[in-house]
All heavy atoms as a GROMACS GRO file, in nm:
protein
  571
    1MET      N    1   0.083  -0.116  -0.001
    1MET     CA    2  -0.002  -0.001  -0.003
    1MET      C    3   0.091   0.122  -0.002
    1MET      O    4   0.186   0.132   0.074
    1MET     CB    5  -0.088   0.001   0.125
    1MET     CG    6  -0.169   0.123   0.140
    1MET     SD    7  -0.269   0.123   0.288
    1MET     CE    8  -0.427   0.139   0.216
    2THR      N    9   0.051   0.222  -0.081
    2THR     CA   10   0.132   0.346  -0.087
    2THR      C   11   0.105   0.435   0.032
    2THR      O   12  -0.010   0.453   0.069
    2THR     CB   13   0.094   0.424  -0.218
    2THR    OG1   14   0.117   0.336  -0.326
    2THR    CG2   15   0.175   0.549  -0.231
    3THR      N   16   0.208   0.486   0.091
    3THR     CA   17   0.199   0.586   0.198
    3THR      C   18   0.235   0.719   0.139
    3THR      O   19   0.328   0.731   0.059
    3THR     CB   20   0.297   0.549   0.309
    3THR    OG1   21   0.271   0.415   0.358
    3THR    CG2   22   0.284   0.644   0.425
    4TRP      N   23   0.161   0.822   0.177
    4TRP     CA   24   0.179   0.955   0.120
    4TRP      C   25   0.220   1.053   0.228
    4TRP      O   26   0.188   1.040   0.347
    4TRP     CB   27   0.047   1.005   0.061
    4TRP     CG   28  -0.007   0.918  -0.045
    4TRP    CD1   29  -0.099   0.817  -0.033
    4TRP    CD2   30   0.025   0.924  -0.188
    4TRP    NE1   31  -0.123   0.757  -0.156
    4TRP    CE2   32  -0.050   0.825  -0.252
    4TRP    CE3   33   0.113   1.007  -0.263
    4TRP    CZ2   34  -0.040   0.803  -0.384
    4TRP    CZ3   35   0.119   0.986  -0.393
    4TRP    CH2   36   0.043   0.884  -0.458
    5GLU      N   37   0.297   1.153   0.184
    5GLU     CA   38   0.319   1.271   0.266
    5GLU      C   39   0.260   1.390   0.197
    5GLU      O   40   0.240   1.387   0.074
    5GLU     CB   41   0.472   1.293   0.294
    5GLU     CG   42   0.555   1.325   0.176
    5GLU     CD   43   0.703   1.353   0.207
    5GLU    OE1   44   0.724   1.404   0.323
    5GLU    OE2   45   0.786   1.320   0.130
    6TYR      N   46   0.220   1.488   0.274
    6TYR     CA   47   0.146   1.601   0.215
    6TYR      C   48   0.212   1.733   0.251
    6TYR      O   49   0.285   1.741   0.352
    6TYR     CB   50   0.004   1.600   0.273
    6TYR     CG   51  -0.072   1.474   0.237
    6TYR    CD1   52  -0.068   1.361   0.324
    6TYR    CD2   53  -0.140   1.466   0.117
    6TYR    CE1   54  -0.138   1.248   0.286
    6TYR    CE2   55  -0.209   1.345   0.083
    6TYR     CZ   56  -0.202   1.243   0.168
    6TYR     OH   57  -0.269   1.126   0.134
    7LEU      N   58   0.185   1.833   0.172
    7LEU     CA   59   0.240   1.967   0.189
    7LEU      C   60   0.138   2.066   0.144
    7LEU      O   61   0.066   2.047   0.049
    7LEU     CB   62   0.366   1.976   0.102
    7LEU     CG   63   0.426   2.116   0.098
    7LEU    CD1   64   0.533   2.127   0.207
    7LEU    CD2   65   0.490   2.143  -0.041
    8THR      N   66   0.125   2.173   0.218
    8THR     CA   67   0.045   2.288   0.178
    8THR      C   68   0.133   2.410   0.170
    8THR      O   69   0.225   2.426   0.248
    8THR     CB   70  -0.074   2.317   0.273
    8THR    OG1   71  -0.019   2.346   0.403
    8THR    CG2   72  -0.169   2.197   0.284
    9THR      N   73   0.103   2.494   0.072
    9THR     CA   74   0.185   2.616   0.052
    9THR      C   75   0.100   2.724  -0.011
    9THR      O   76   0.014   2.694  -0.090
    9THR     CB   77   0.314   2.583  -0.032
    9THR    OG1   78   0.397   2.702  -0.031
    9THR    CG2   79   0.280   2.548  -0.172
   10PRO      N   80   0.126   2.850   0.026
   10PRO     CA   81   0.055   2.958  -0.042
   10PRO      C   82   0.103   2.978  -0.189
   10PRO      O   83   0.217   2.942  -0.216
   10PRO     CB   84   0.086   3.081   0.044
   10PRO     CG   85   0.213   3.050   0.110
   10PRO     CD   86   0.215   2.898   0.131
   11LEU      N   87   0.014   3.022  -0.273
   11LEU     CA   88   0.054   3.051  -0.413
   11LEU      C   89   0.042   3.201  -0.433
   11LEU      O   90  -0.060   3.260  -0.411
   11LEU     CB   91  -0.040   2.982  -0.511
   11LEU     CG   92  -0.032   2.830  -0.523
   11LEU    CD1   93  -0.136   2.781  -0.616
   11LEU    CD2   94   0.108   2.793  -0.570
   12LEU      N   95   0.156   3.256  -0.479
   12LEU     CA   96   0.157   3.398  -0.514
   12LEU      C   97   0.104   3.408  -0.656
   12LEU      O   98   0.156   3.348  -0.748
   12LEU     CB   99   0.297   3.455  -0.505
   12LEU     CG  100   0.359   3.444  -0.366
   12LEU    CD1  101   0.503   3.495  -0.373
   12LEU    CD2  102   0.280   3.526  -0.266
   13ILE      N  103   0.000   3.486  -0.679
   13ILE     CA  104  -0.070   3.488  -0.808
   13ILE      C  105   0.026   3.529  -0.923
   13ILE      O  106   0.012   3.485  -1.031
   13ILE     CB  107  -0.195   3.580  -0.797
   13ILE    CG1  108  -0.286   3.552  -0.916
   13ILE    CG2  109  -0.158   3.723  -0.792
   13ILE    CD1  110  -0.356   3.419  -0.910
   14HIS      N  111   0.125   3.616  -0.894
   14HIS     CA  112   0.213   3.661  -0.997
   14HIS      C  113   0.327   3.563  -1.027
   14HIS      O  114   0.406   3.582  -1.119
   14HIS     CB  115   0.269   3.802  -0.964
   14HIS     CG  116   0.363   3.798  -0.843
   14HIS    ND1  117   0.311   3.807  -0.717
   14HIS    CD2  118   0.494   3.787  -0.831
   14HIS    CE1  119   0.412   3.803  -0.631
   14HIS    NE2  120   0.523   3.794  -0.699
   15ASN      N  121   0.338   3.456  -0.946
   15ASN     CA  122   0.452   3.365  -0.963
   15ASN      C  123   0.401   3.215  -0.954
   15ASN      O  124   0.477   3.129  -0.916
   15ASN     CB  125   0.551   3.389  -0.853
   15ASN     CG  126   0.694   3.346  -0.894
   15ASN    OD1  127   0.718   3.322  -1.011
   15ASN    ND2  128   0.778   3.336  -0.797
   16THR      N  129   0.279   3.189  -0.989
   16THR     CA  130   0.216   3.059  -0.967
   16THR      C  131   0.292   2.947  -1.044
   16THR      O  132   0.320   2.844  -0.984
   16THR     CB  133   0.071   3.063  -1.015
   16THR    OG1  134  -0.003   3.165  -0.942
   16THR    CG2  135  -0.001   2.930  -0.988
   17ALA      N  136   0.319   2.966  -1.166
   17ALA     CA  137   0.384   2.859  -1.249
   17ALA      C  138   0.520   2.825  -1.191
   17ALA      O  139   0.556   2.706  -1.178
   17ALA     CB  140   0.399   2.901  -1.393
   18ALA      N  141   0.602   2.924  -1.151
   18ALA     CA  142   0.733   2.894  -1.092
   18ALA      C  143   0.720   2.818  -0.962
   18ALA      O  144   0.796   2.724  -0.939
   18ALA     CB  145   0.808   3.026  -1.072
   19ILE      N  146   0.622   2.856  -0.881
   19ILE     CA  147   0.605   2.784  -0.755
   19ILE      C  148   0.565   2.638  -0.775
   19ILE      O  149   0.619   2.545  -0.720
   19ILE     CB  150   0.498   2.856  -0.667
   19ILE    CG1  151   0.550   2.993  -0.626
   19ILE    CG2  152   0.463   2.775  -0.545
   19ILE    CD1  153   0.445   3.086  -0.570
   20LEU      N  154   0.464   2.618  -0.868
   20LEU     CA  155   0.421   2.484  -0.898
   20LEU      C  156   0.534   2.401  -0.961
   20LEU      O  157   0.552   2.280  -0.927
   20LEU     CB  158   0.297   2.488  -0.985
   20LEU     CG  159   0.174   2.551  -0.922
   20LEU    CD1  160   0.066   2.561  -1.032
   20LEU    CD2  161   0.131   2.477  -0.802
   21ASN      N  162   0.611   2.456  -1.052
   21ASN     CA  163   0.718   2.386  -1.114
   21ASN      C  164   0.826   2.346  -1.013
   21ASN      O  165   0.884   2.241  -1.018
   21ASN     CB  166   0.781   2.469  -1.226
   21ASN     CG  167   0.695   2.470  -1.350
   21ASN    OD1  168   0.623   2.375  -1.375
   21ASN    ND2  169   0.704   2.580  -1.429
   22ASN      N  170   0.853   2.438  -0.917
   22ASN     CA  171   0.951   2.407  -0.812
   22ASN      C  172   0.912   2.291  -0.732
   22ASN      O  173   0.993   2.198  -0.712
   22ASN     CB  174   0.970   2.532  -0.723
   22ASN     CG  175   1.073   2.506  -0.616
   22ASN    OD1  176   1.184   2.467  -0.640
   22ASN    ND2  177   1.036   2.540  -0.492
   23TRP      N  178   0.790   2.279  -0.687
   23TRP     CA  179   0.744   2.168  -0.607
   23TRP      C  180   0.739   2.040  -0.691
   23TRP      O  181   0.772   1.932  -0.646
   23TRP     CB  182   0.606   2.196  -0.542
   23TRP     CG  183   0.617   2.298  -0.433
   23TRP    CD1  184   0.570   2.423  -0.432
   23TRP    CD2  185   0.686   2.284  -0.310
   23TRP    NE1  186   0.599   2.486  -0.317
   23TRP    CE2  187   0.668   2.404  -0.239
   23TRP    CE3  188   0.758   2.178  -0.250
   23TRP    CZ2  189   0.724   2.422  -0.112
   23TRP    CZ3  190   0.811   2.200  -0.123
   23TRP    CH2  191   0.792   2.316  -0.056
   24GLY      N  192   0.699   2.054  -0.821
   24GLY     CA  193   0.697   1.940  -0.912
   24GLY      C  194   0.834   1.875  -0.930
   24GLY      O  195   0.846   1.757  -0.934
   25LYS      N  196   0.937   1.961  -0.940
   25LYS     CA  197   1.074   1.911  -0.956
   25LYS      C  198   1.117   1.835  -0.833
   25LYS      O  199   1.208   1.752  -0.844
   25LYS     CB  200   1.169   2.028  -0.984
   25LYS     CG  201   1.157   2.083  -1.121
   25LYS     CD  202   1.249   2.204  -1.138
   25LYS     CE  203   1.223   2.276  -1.269
   25LYS     NZ  204   1.299   2.392  -1.283
   26GLN      N  205   1.058   1.863  -0.722
   26GLN     CA  206   1.093   1.788  -0.596
   26GLN      C  207   1.007   1.667  -0.574
   26GLN      O  208   1.010   1.607  -0.468
   26GLN     CB  209   1.084   1.885  -0.482
   26GLN     CG  210   1.184   1.999  -0.491
   26GLN     CD  211   1.173   2.097  -0.374
   26GLN    OE1  212   1.154   2.056  -0.260
   26GLN    NE2  213   1.178   2.225  -0.406
   27GLY      N  214   0.926   1.632  -0.673
   27GLY     CA  215   0.842   1.509  -0.666
   27GLY      C  216   0.704   1.527  -0.610
   27GLY      O  217   0.633   1.431  -0.589
   28TRP      N  218   0.665   1.650  -0.586
   28TRP     CA  219   0.531   1.677  -0.532
   28TRP      C  220   0.430   1.685  -0.646
   28TRP      O  221   0.450   1.749  -0.745
   28TRP     CB  222   0.532   1.807  -0.451
   28TRP     CG  223   0.612   1.801  -0.324
   28TRP    CD1  224   0.738   1.842  -0.312
   28TRP    CD2  225   0.572   1.745  -0.199
   28TRP    NE1  226   0.783   1.819  -0.182
   28TRP    CE2  227   0.683   1.758  -0.115
   28TRP    CE3  228   0.457   1.684  -0.157
   28TRP    CZ2  229   0.677   1.716   0.019
   28TRP    CZ3  230   0.451   1.643  -0.022
   28TRP    CH2  231   0.561   1.660   0.061
   29GLU      N  232   0.313   1.621  -0.625
   29GLU     CA  233   0.203   1.625  -0.719
   29GLU      C  234   0.097   1.719  -0.667
   29GLU      O  235   0.050   1.706  -0.553
   29GLU     CB  236   0.146   1.485  -0.737
   29GLU     CG  237   0.024   1.483  -0.831
   29GLU     CD  238  -0.033   1.337  -0.841
   29GLU    OE1  239   0.023   1.244  -0.791
   29GLU    OE2  240  -0.140   1.329  -0.904
   30LEU      N  241   0.051   1.812  -0.748
   30LEU     CA  242  -0.054   1.904  -0.711
   30LEU      C  243  -0.184   1.830  -0.698
   30LEU      O  244  -0.224   1.757  -0.789
   30LEU     CB  245  -0.068   2.018  -0.809
   30LEU     CG  246  -0.176   2.121  -0.781
   30LEU    CD1  247  -0.148   2.200  -0.654
   30LEU    CD2  248  -0.188   2.215  -0.902
   31VAL      N  249  -0.249   1.841  -0.585
   31VAL     CA  250  -0.377   1.776  -0.561
   31VAL      C  251  -0.495   1.876  -0.579
   31VAL      O  252  -0.592   1.843  -0.644
   31VAL     CB  253  -0.387   1.709  -0.421
   31VAL    CG1  254  -0.522   1.649  -0.396
   31VAL    CG2  255  -0.275   1.608  -0.406
   32GLN      N  256  -0.481   1.992  -0.524
   32GLN     CA  257  -0.592   2.088  -0.526
   32GLN      C  258  -0.540   2.227  -0.490
   32GLN      O  259  -0.443   2.241  -0.421
   32GLN     CB  260  -0.693   2.045  -0.419
   32GLN     CG  261  -0.819   2.127  -0.423
   32GLN     CD  262  -0.926   2.072  -0.322
   32GLN    OE1  263  -0.893   1.997  -0.234
   32GLN    NE2  264  -1.046   2.114  -0.341
   33VAL      N  265  -0.608   2.328  -0.548
   33VAL     CA  266  -0.581   2.466  -0.508
   33VAL      C  267  -0.714   2.522  -0.456
   33VAL      O  268  -0.819   2.506  -0.521
   33VAL     CB  269  -0.534   2.550  -0.628
   33VAL    CG1  270  -0.518   2.692  -0.592
   33VAL    CG2  271  -0.400   2.495  -0.683
   34VAL      N  272  -0.710   2.582  -0.340
   34VAL     CA  273  -0.832   2.639  -0.278
   34VAL      C  274  -0.802   2.781  -0.229
   34VAL      O  275  -0.684   2.818  -0.214
   34VAL     CB  276  -0.881   2.556  -0.161
   34VAL    CG1  277  -0.923   2.413  -0.202
   34VAL    CG2  278  -0.783   2.548  -0.049
   35GLN      N  279  -0.908   2.853  -0.206
   35GLN     CA  280  -0.891   2.987  -0.152
   35GLN      C  281  -0.862   2.975  -0.003
   35GLN      O  282  -0.932   2.900   0.069
   35GLN     CB  283  -1.014   3.071  -0.171
   35GLN     CG  284  -0.994   3.217  -0.136
   35GLN     CD  285  -1.104   3.307  -0.194
   35GLN    OE1  286  -1.197   3.259  -0.258
   35GLN    NE2  287  -1.090   3.430  -0.173
   36GLY      N  288  -0.764   3.041   0.045
   36GLY     CA  289  -0.725   3.040   0.187
   36GLY      C  290  -0.815   3.120   0.273
   36GLY      O  291  -0.896   3.199   0.219
   37PRO      N  292  -0.799   3.113   0.401
   37PRO     CA  293  -0.884   3.187   0.492
   37PRO      C  294  -0.872   3.335   0.486
   37PRO      O  295  -0.964   3.406   0.518
   37PRO     CB  296  -0.841   3.132   0.635
   37PRO     CG  297  -0.705   3.077   0.615
   37PRO     CD  298  -0.701   3.030   0.474
   38GLU      N  299  -0.760   3.384   0.434
   38GLU     CA  300  -0.736   3.528   0.420
   38GLU      C  301  -0.749   3.574   0.277
   38GLU      O  302  -0.707   3.686   0.241
   38GLU     CB  303  -0.602   3.569   0.477
   38GLU     CG  304  -0.592   3.540   0.628
   38GLU     CD  305  -0.456   3.570   0.685
   38GLU    OE1  306  -0.379   3.644   0.618
   38GLU    OE2  307  -0.432   3.527   0.800
   39GLY      N  308  -0.807   3.489   0.188
   39GLY     CA  309  -0.831   3.528   0.052
   39GLY      C  310  -0.730   3.487  -0.047
   39GLY      O  311  -0.760   3.488  -0.167
   40GLY      N  312  -0.609   3.449  -0.009
   40GLY     CA  313  -0.510   3.403  -0.106
   40GLY      C  314  -0.536   3.258  -0.148
   40GLY      O  315  -0.626   3.189  -0.097
   41LEU      N  316  -0.454   3.212  -0.240
   41LEU     CA  317  -0.463   3.071  -0.288
   41LEU      C  318  -0.368   2.984  -0.206
   41LEU      O  319  -0.257   3.025  -0.177
   41LEU     CB  320  -0.428   3.065  -0.432
   41LEU     CG  321  -0.524   3.135  -0.527
   41LEU    CD1  322  -0.473   3.124  -0.671
   41LEU    CD2  323  -0.664   3.080  -0.518
   42VAL      N  324  -0.413   2.863  -0.177
   42VAL     CA  325  -0.334   2.764  -0.110
   42VAL      C  326  -0.331   2.637  -0.190
   42VAL      O  327  -0.434   2.587  -0.238
   42VAL     CB  328  -0.389   2.732   0.030
   42VAL    CG1  329  -0.305   2.625   0.101
   42VAL    CG2  330  -0.395   2.856   0.115
   43ALA      N  331  -0.209   2.583  -0.216
   43ALA     CA  332  -0.194   2.460  -0.297
   43ALA      C  333  -0.172   2.343  -0.203
   43ALA      O  334  -0.095   2.354  -0.105
   43ALA     CB  335  -0.074   2.472  -0.390
   44TYR      N  336  -0.232   2.232  -0.233
   44TYR     CA  337  -0.214   2.107  -0.159
   44TYR      C  338  -0.145   2.009  -0.248
   44TYR      O  339  -0.183   1.983  -0.361
   44TYR     CB  340  -0.349   2.051  -0.118
   44TYR     CG  341  -0.417   2.129  -0.010
   44TYR    CD1  342  -0.483   2.248  -0.037
   44TYR    CD2  343  -0.411   2.090   0.121
   44TYR    CE1  344  -0.542   2.322   0.062
   44TYR    CE2  345  -0.474   2.160   0.225
   44TYR     CZ  346  -0.537   2.277   0.191
   44TYR     OH  347  -0.596   2.348   0.295
   45PHE      N  348  -0.035   1.948  -0.200
   45PHE     CA  349   0.049   1.855  -0.278
   45PHE      C  350   0.059   1.725  -0.204
   45PHE      O  351   0.041   1.721  -0.080
   45PHE     CB  352   0.193   1.911  -0.288
   45PHE     CG  353   0.202   2.036  -0.370
   45PHE    CD1  354   0.193   2.157  -0.315
   45PHE    CD2  355   0.228   2.026  -0.511
   45PHE    CE1  356   0.205   2.274  -0.390
   45PHE    CE2  357   0.238   2.141  -0.585
   45PHE     CZ  358   0.230   2.265  -0.525
   46LYS      N  359   0.097   1.617  -0.276
   46LYS     CA  360   0.124   1.491  -0.212
   46LYS      C  361   0.236   1.427  -0.289
   46LYS      O  362   0.258   1.458  -0.411
   46LYS     CB  363   0.002   1.395  -0.209
   46LYS     CG  364  -0.037   1.346  -0.345
   46LYS     CD  365  -0.155   1.252  -0.334
   46LYS     CE  366  -0.189   1.190  -0.474
   46LYS     NZ  367  -0.291   1.089  -0.464
   47ARG      N  368   0.306   1.334  -0.226
   47ARG     CA  369   0.406   1.250  -0.292
   47ARG      C  370   0.422   1.121  -0.215
   47ARG      O  371   0.404   1.117  -0.089
   47ARG     CB  372   0.538   1.318  -0.310
   47ARG     CG  373   0.621   1.342  -0.187
   47ARG     CD  374   0.750   1.410  -0.221
   47ARG     NE  375   0.824   1.448  -0.104
   47ARG     CZ  376   0.934   1.514  -0.101
   47ARG    NH1  377   0.988   1.559  -0.213
   47ARG    NH2  378   0.998   1.550   0.012
   48PRO      N  379   0.450   1.013  -0.282
   48PRO     CA  380   0.463   0.878  -0.213
   48PRO      C  381   0.586   0.876  -0.124
   48PRO      O  382   0.690   0.937  -0.156
   48PRO     CB  383   0.470   0.782  -0.327
   48PRO     CG  384   0.512   0.858  -0.445
   48PRO     CD  385   0.471   0.998  -0.426
   49VAL      N  386   0.573   0.800  -0.021
   49VAL     CA  387   0.692   0.777   0.075
   49VAL      C  388   0.711   0.630   0.081
   49VAL      O  389   0.616   0.551   0.105
   49VAL     CB  390   0.656   0.830   0.210
   49VAL    CG1  391   0.771   0.805   0.308
   49VAL    CG2  392   0.626   0.980   0.206
   50SER      N  393   0.834   0.583   0.062
   50SER     CA  394   0.861   0.443   0.078
   50SER      C  395   0.887   0.418   0.231
   50SER      O  396   0.933   0.508   0.300
   50SER     CB  397   0.980   0.400  -0.004
   50SER     OG  398   1.097   0.467   0.036
   51ASP      N  399   0.858   0.297   0.276
   51ASP     CA  400   0.876   0.267   0.419
   51ASP      C  401   1.016   0.287   0.464
   51ASP      O  402   1.039   0.340   0.572
   51ASP     CB  403   0.835   0.119   0.445
   51ASP     CG  404   0.684   0.109   0.427
   51ASP    OD1  405   0.612   0.205   0.442
   51ASP    OD2  406   0.642  -0.011   0.404
   52ASP      N  407   1.117   0.250   0.383
   52ASP     CA  408   1.254   0.261   0.428
   52ASP      C  409   1.310   0.405   0.422
   52ASP      O  410   1.410   0.436   0.475
   52ASP     CB  411   1.346   0.169   0.348
   52ASP     CG  412   1.335   0.194   0.197
   52ASP    OD1  413   1.222   0.208   0.147
   52ASP    OD2  414   1.440   0.200   0.131
   53ALA      N  415   1.234   0.493   0.348
   53ALA     CA  416   1.288   0.626   0.333
   53ALA      C  417   1.202   0.730   0.407
   53ALA      O  418   1.210   0.845   0.386
   53ALA     CB  419   1.289   0.662   0.183
   54SER      N  420   1.115   0.684   0.496
   54SER     CA  421   1.022   0.774   0.566
   54SER      C  422   1.092   0.884   0.638
   54SER      O  423   1.054   0.999   0.625
   54SER     CB  424   0.932   0.695   0.663
   54SER     OG  425   0.846   0.611   0.591
   55ALA      N  426   1.189   0.851   0.724
   55ALA     CA  427   1.257   0.956   0.798
   55ALA      C  428   1.331   1.054   0.711
   55ALA      O  429   1.319   1.178   0.730
   55ALA     CB  430   1.356   0.890   0.893
   56THR      N  431   1.398   1.008   0.609
   56THR     CA  432   1.473   1.094   0.518
   56THR      C  433   1.370   1.183   0.440
   56THR      O  434   1.392   1.304   0.428
   56THR     CB  435   1.553   1.015   0.421
   56THR    OG1  436   1.639   0.933   0.495
   56THR    CG2  437   1.631   1.102   0.322
   57SER      N  438   1.264   1.122   0.394
   57SER     CA  439   1.168   1.197   0.317
   57SER      C  440   1.093   1.301   0.398
   57SER      O  441   1.074   1.414   0.354
   57SER     CB  442   1.066   1.101   0.258
   57SER     OG  443   0.984   1.168   0.169
   58ASN      N  444   1.064   1.268   0.521
   58ASN     CA  445   0.999   1.367   0.613
   58ASN      C  446   1.091   1.487   0.638
   58ASN      O  447   1.048   1.602   0.636
   58ASN     CB  448   0.962   1.303   0.749
   58ASN     CG  449   0.840   1.212   0.730
   58ASN    OD1  450   0.765   1.222   0.633
   58ASN    ND2  451   0.829   1.122   0.825
   59SER      N  452   1.220   1.464   0.656
   59SER     CA  453   1.316   1.574   0.676
   59SER      C  454   1.326   1.652   0.545
   59SER      O  455   1.333   1.776   0.553
   59SER     CB  456   1.454   1.515   0.706
   59SER     OG  457   1.449   1.449   0.831
   60ALA      N  458   1.324   1.588   0.434
   60ALA     CA  459   1.335   1.661   0.306
   60ALA      C  460   1.207   1.747   0.287
   60ALA      O  461   1.215   1.862   0.239
   60ALA     CB  462   1.343   1.562   0.190
   61GLY      N  463   1.093   1.694   0.327
   61GLY     CA  464   0.966   1.769   0.312
   61GLY      C  465   0.969   1.893   0.403
   61GLY      O  466   0.927   2.001   0.358
   62LEU      N  467   1.020   1.880   0.526
   62LEU     CA  468   1.029   1.994   0.614
   62LEU      C  469   1.126   2.091   0.563
   62LEU      O  470   1.104   2.215   0.571
   62LEU     CB  471   1.069   1.944   0.754
   62LEU     CG  472   0.964   1.863   0.829
   62LEU    CD1  473   1.024   1.808   0.960
   62LEU    CD2  474   0.842   1.942   0.860
   63ALA      N  475   1.235   2.052   0.507
   63ALA     CA  476   1.337   2.143   0.455
   63ALA      C  477   1.280   2.218   0.332
   63ALA      O  478   1.299   2.335   0.317
   63ALA     CB  479   1.461   2.070   0.413
   64ALA      N  480   1.202   2.150   0.250
   64ALA     CA  481   1.142   2.212   0.134
   64ALA      C  482   1.036   2.313   0.177
   64ALA      O  483   1.030   2.421   0.118
   64ALA     CB  484   1.077   2.104   0.043
   65ALA      N  485   0.961   2.279   0.277
   65ALA     CA  486   0.860   2.377   0.332
   65ALA      C  487   0.931   2.502   0.390
   65ALA      O  488   0.885   2.610   0.369
   65ALA     CB  489   0.774   2.310   0.434
   66ALA      N  490   1.040   2.481   0.457
   66ALA     CA  491   1.113   2.592   0.512
   66ALA      C  492   1.168   2.685   0.405
   66ALA      O  493   1.164   2.807   0.415
   66ALA     CB  494   1.224   2.542   0.605
   67GLU      N  495   1.219   2.619   0.298
   67GLU     CA  496   1.271   2.698   0.184
   67GLU      C  497   1.162   2.778   0.115
   67GLU      O  498   1.179   2.894   0.084
   67GLU     CB  499   1.342   2.605   0.079
   67GLU     CG  500   1.384   2.674  -0.043
   67GLU     CD  501   1.496   2.777  -0.020
   67GLU    OE1  502   1.565   2.771   0.084
   67GLU    OE2  503   1.510   2.871  -0.102
   68ALA      N  504   1.044   2.718   0.098
   68ALA     CA  505   0.933   2.786   0.041
   68ALA      C  506   0.890   2.905   0.125
   68ALA      O  507   0.860   3.013   0.074
   68ALA     CB  508   0.817   2.692   0.021
   69SER      N  509   0.887   2.882   0.254
   69SER     CA  510   0.853   2.990   0.346
   69SER      C  511   0.947   3.111   0.331
   69SER      O  512   0.902   3.224   0.328
   69SER     CB  513   0.852   2.937   0.492
   69SER     OG  514   0.822   3.044   0.579
   70ARG      N  515   1.074   3.082   0.324
   70ARG     CA  516   1.175   3.189   0.305
   70ARG      C  517   1.150   3.264   0.175
   70ARG      O  518   1.160   3.383   0.165
   70ARG     CB  519   1.319   3.136   0.306
   70ARG     CG  520   1.364   3.101   0.446
   70ARG     CD  521   1.519   3.074   0.450
   70ARG     NE  522   1.550   2.956   0.378
   70ARG     CZ  523   1.545   2.829   0.428
   70ARG    NH1  524   1.499   2.812   0.550
   70ARG    NH2  525   1.579   2.727   0.354
   71GLN      N  526   1.122   3.190   0.072
   71GLN     CA  527   1.093   3.254  -0.060
   71GLN      C  528   0.973   3.343  -0.056
   71GLN      O  529   0.971   3.452  -0.107
   71GLN     CB  530   1.075   3.148  -0.172
   71GLN     CG  531   1.201   3.076  -0.206
   71GLN     CD  532   1.179   2.964  -0.304
   71GLN    OE1  533   1.069   2.941  -0.356
   71GLN    NE2  534   1.289   2.891  -0.336
   72PHE      N  535   0.866   3.300   0.009
   72PHE     CA  536   0.740   3.380   0.017
   72PHE      C  537   0.761   3.497   0.106
   72PHE      O  538   0.695   3.598   0.089
   72PHE     CB  539   0.628   3.289   0.068
   72PHE     CG  540   0.586   3.187  -0.032
   72PHE    CD1  541   0.577   3.054   0.003
   72PHE    CD2  542   0.552   3.223  -0.163
   72PHE    CE1  543   0.540   2.960  -0.091
   72PHE    CE2  544   0.514   3.131  -0.253
   72PHE     CZ  545   0.507   2.995  -0.217
   73ASP      N  546   0.850   3.485   0.206
   73ASP     CA  547   0.873   3.599   0.295
   73ASP      C  548   0.974   3.701   0.237
   73ASP      O  549   1.007   3.799   0.298
   73ASP     CB  550   0.925   3.549   0.432
   73ASP     CG  551   0.822   3.476   0.507
   73ASP    OD1  552   0.701   3.500   0.482
   73ASP    OD2  553   0.855   3.399   0.597
   74GLY      N  554   1.024   3.672   0.116
   74GLY     CA  555   1.116   3.760   0.053
   74GLY      C  556   1.259   3.740   0.092
   74GLY      O  557   1.342   3.820   0.057
   75GLY      N  558   1.288   3.632   0.161
   75GLY     CA  559   1.427   3.605   0.204
   75GLY      C  560   1.508   3.545   0.092
   75GLY      O  561   1.459   3.508  -0.008
   76ALA      N  562   1.637   3.541   0.113
   76ALA     CA  563   1.729   3.480   0.016
   76ALA      C  564   1.708   3.332   0.005
   76ALA      O  565   1.689   3.267   0.107
   76ALA     CB  566   1.870   3.514   0.048
   77ALA      N  567   1.718   3.276  -0.114
   77ALA     CA  568   1.699   3.132  -0.134
   77ALA      C  569   1.826   3.056  -0.108
   77ALA      O  570   1.934   3.106  -0.120
   77ALA     CB  571   1.651   3.103  -0.277
   0.00000   0.00000   0.00000
C-alpha cells in the first residue's frame, strides 16, 4: 500500500507557475488549489513515501517547506 506525505503552501498569483514547477521538480504532485482563509490561494500537494525512506523523506519535506517559506517572505533562497 502506498503511503503519502502532504504539503500545503501559499501561491503567489504573480508567480504561480514557478512555484508549482519548483514543487513538481521535488516530486510533489498538485492535488488541489483552494482559496485560503485570508483570501489568497493555497496549494495542496502529495508524494509517495517508501517505508525505508520515511525519515529521510520527512526531513526533506520539512526542509522544502522551510525553503518555500523563506521565498514567500522575501528572504534569500
